[in-house]
Residue, then its C-alpha position, 0 to 999 in steps of 0.5 A: m500500500r502506498i499513501r501520499a503525505p502532504a506538506k503544509v504551510n502556516l499562513s499566520l502563526r501567533v504565539v498567544g501564551k504558554r501552558r504550565d507544562g511548557y507547551h506553547l499556545l498558538d493561533t494559526v492558519m494552516v493549509p495543506v499543499g501539493l508537496y508529498d512524502e510517500i509512505r509504503i506499508t507492506r506485510p512481510k509473509s513471515r516474522t524473522a526470529g528475534k526481529d521486531v514485528l514493526k519496522v520503519t525505514c526512510n531514505h533520508p539520513l536525517v530521519p530516524s528509523g525505529r522508535e524515535n520516528l513519529a510514524y513508528q510511534a503512530a503505527s505502534l499506538l494503533l496496532t497495540k490498541k487494536g491488537v494487531l500482531d502481524p509484521i509490518h514494514i513501513h518505508i518513508r520516501k522523503r520529498i518534504p524537506v526535513g526540519g523545514g517547518l512544513g510538517g513532514g514528520s507529522s504528516d507521515a504519522a497521520a498517513t501511517l494511521q490512515g494507511l494501517n486503518r485501511l490495510f487491516h480494515l479496522g473501521l476507525q472513524s475520523r474522530e477516533l483517528l483524530s484522538l490517536a493523532a492528538s496523542l502523537g503531536a500537535d500537528v498530527p490531527f491537522f493531517i488526518r483531514a488535511r484541509p485549510v483550518r484555523a488551529r488553536g491551543i497547542g494545535e489540536l483545536l481545529r476549525p475548518l475554513p470552508g471555501f478557502p481559495r486555491l493558492w499558487l506558492i513557491i516554497l524555498y528550503p535553504g538547505f538546512p533544518l531548524s530545530t523547533r525546540w530551539v526556536y521556541q526556547n529563544l522566543r521573547f514573550s514580551k513580543l507575544t501577539k494577539d489572536i488572529e483578528n480576521t478569521k476569514i482570509n480573503f483572496p485573490l491577491r489584488d493588493p500585495e500590501e494587504v497580503r503582507r499585513l496578513l502574513v505574520n509569523d511570531l517565530e520568524k524574527v527568532a529564526m532570522r536573527r540567527y539565520p539571515q539566509i531565511a530573510f534573504l530568501k523571503e526578500r528574493l520571493f518579493q523580488e520575483g513578484a510574490a504578493g506575500a511571503l513568510m517563513s512557514g511554522s518554525g522554519s527553515s522554509v519560506f514560501g511566497i504566494f503568487s497571484s497566478a500560475q503563470r507568475a508562479r512558474e516564471a518566478f520558479h524558473r529563476l528561483r530554482k537556480e539559487e545556489g544551495v536552495q531547494a525550490y518547489l512550485v506547489r498549489s494549496l489543497s482544499 
């Protein structure tokens, strides 16, 4: 069985507080985009003596195999809950940049839950899958349904945004990962912002200045202070005609929104030549 696991971008990300247990409270708008990892789930015919029933591998050297992998944790949680003892091999083929603020690990975990549910005909409904996903990490529930939402709390309180427009985006990954933990540890709480005031985000992009005001990420300055390359790539997107640009999540990727497919393709042709940068031309999913 093969399953595609999409990436996401945060169109707005406000940090509005911090819980006693250390988790940060967010108010964010997330949209899935057409950039995918591939999850392949197979059932070996027999179990090798002394080997684990569950095996997770990945083609990317920075992604851990075994119990440290979030997809492994997702599979272990579901299989244990449902009493499944069959040997399983999960292979992750990464295309979403690792440590880029695009949710690849969380998406892989959500795709694993959904794939195993189908493979073993477990009959779990979305509500049950969401509950399991919430126990794995803040972004995992979002990827169970993978549609535009406004997320609050630590990311588990999801409000769908129906009728959200399809957007053309260019994502630029600077070639290095960024630690989510490091970014939050260096956030200055005196600079915390209010909840997103406009819950309905309106496009098309007639006014670039309006879009620039909309796209806000409280984590962006933290990352840019240490990694000026992120600021440089954001400026490059504006230079190439983006109506708005922003760092996604805790970084290190930045994205630009373009008013048409033609403008996005023309900019992509030039930006893909930036040295050391991985560029992706994508469209948001609805």
